[in-house]
C-alpha positions in Angstrom: -26.6 5.7 -4.4 -25.6 2.4 -5.2 -23.1 0.6 -3.4 -19.9 0.8 -5.9 -20.3 4.5 -5.9 -20.5 4.5 -2.1 -17.3 2.1 -1.7 -15.2 4.5 -4.0 -15.9 7.0 -2.1 -14.7 5.3 1.4 -11.6 4.6 -0.4 -11.1 8.3 -1.5 -11.1 9.3 1.9 -9.1 6.6 3.0 -6.4 7.7 0.0 -6.5 10.6 2.2 -4.6 9.5 5.3 -1.2 8.0 3.0 -1.4 11.5 0.8 -1.3 13.5 4.1 1.5 11.0 5.5 3.5 12.0 2.2 2.9 15.7 2.7 4.5 15.0 6.2 7.5 12.8 4.6 8.2 15.6 2.3 8.4 18.1 5.2 10.7 15.9 7.2 13.2 15.7 3.8 13.5 19.4 3.5 14.0 19.9 7.8 17.2 17.0 7.1 16.4 15.8 10.8 17.2 12.0 10.6 14.6 11.2 13.4 11.9 13.4 12.0 12.7 11.9 8.5 12.9 8.3 9.8 9.1 8.7 11.6 7.8 9.8 9.2 8.3 7.4 6.8 7.8 4.9 9.3 4.2 6.7 9.8 3.6 6.5 5.9 4.3 2.9 5.7 1.8 2.4 7.9 -0.6 4.7 6.3 -0.2 2.4 3.3 -1.0 -0.9 5.6 -3.4 1.0 7.4 -4.9 2.1 4.2 -4.8 -1.7 2.7 -6.6 -3.2 5.6 -9.6 -1.1 4.4 -9.1 -1.6 0.5 -8.9 -5.4 1.7 -12.2 -5.5 3.7 -14.1 -3.2 1.3 -12.8 -5.6 -1.5 -14.0 -8.9 0.0 -17.4 -7.9 1.1 -17.7 -6.5 -2.8 -16.4 -9.8 -4.1 -18.6 -11.9 -1.9 -21.9 -10.1 -2.6 -21.3 -9.2 -6.2 -18.7 -11.8 -7.7 -16.8 -8.6 -9.2 -13.2 -7.9 -8.3 -13.2 -4.3 -9.2 -12.2 -3.5 -5.8 -9.3 -5.7 -5.5 -8.1 -4.5 -9.0 -7.9 -1.0 -7.5 -6.1 -2.4 -4.3 -3.8 -3.5 -6.5 -3.3 -0.1 -8.2 -3.2 1.5 -4.7 -0.3 -0.8 -3.6 1.9 -0.2 -6.6 1.4 3.3 -6.1 2.1 3.8 -2.4 4.9 1.2 -2.1 6.6 3.3 -5.2 6.4 6.5 -3.9 7.5 4.7 -0.5 10.5 3.4 -2.3 11.4 6.7 -3.6 11.5 8.4 -0.3 13.6 5.3 1.1 16.1 6.5 -1.6 15.6 9.8 -0.8 16.8 9.0 2.9 19.8 6.8 1.9 20.9 9.2 -0.4 20.3 12.4 1.8 21.8 11.0 5.2 24.4 8.7 3.3 23.1 5.5 4.8 25.1 2.3 4.4 23.0 -0.1 2.5 25.3 -2.9 1.5 23.9 -2.9 -2.7 26.3 -1.7 -4.9 24.6 0.7 -6.3 23.2 3.5 -4.3 19.4 3.4 -6.1 18.6 -0.1 -6.0 17.7 0.3 -2.2 14.8 2.0 -2.7 13.5 -0.2 -5.4 14.3 -3.1 -3.3 12.5 -2.1 -0.4 9.5 -1.1 -2.9 9.7 -4.3 -4.6 9.5 -6.3 -0.7 6.8 -4.5 0.5 4.9 -5.1 -2.8 5.3 -8.7 -3.0 4.0 -9.1 0.6 1.2 -7.0 0.2 0.4 -8.5 -3.2 0.6 -12.1 -2.3 -1.5 -11.6 0.9 -4.1 -9.4 -1.4 -4.2 -12.6 -3.9 -4.5 -14.8 -1.2 -7.5 -13.3 0.4 -9.2 -12.9 -3.5 -8.8 -16.3 -4.3 -9.6 -17.5 -0.9 -13.3 -15.7 -1.6 -13.4 -17.1 -4.8 -13.1 -20.4 -3.2 -15.5 -19.8 -0.9 -18.3 -18.5 -2.8 -18.4 -21.5 -5.0 -20.6 -24.5 -3.6 -18.6 -27.7 -5.2 -15.8 -26.8 -2.4 -18.2 -27.8 0.2 -18.7 -31.3 -1.1 
């Protein structure tokens, strides 16, 4: 089995954690308990960041050894999907619990939170990708 296939298997296994966390968030939404909902959403956000950490390690190693960006692109896709779902559930929580957000439109808060988290994760991933690109070049060491 080659390295690329092995890394994709690891990524699929890591994605079980956020998928299970989404299941727990959905279950908490059905109960309507405010404390459970907040804890489940926080656990889901943590699962995205923990998965991102593993994705980033794999992407850095693969780019360092093969100079291909495929796992960085996979990481970006995971972040878009993960934080889109996160924003959806944040907005669902706001609507379910009638939380005051400070926005005129009640449906923009989830989008704002998703974009905010996605921007941070995207910038961190981009910085790591650029750093690996920089340090794999020999001309920077002169």
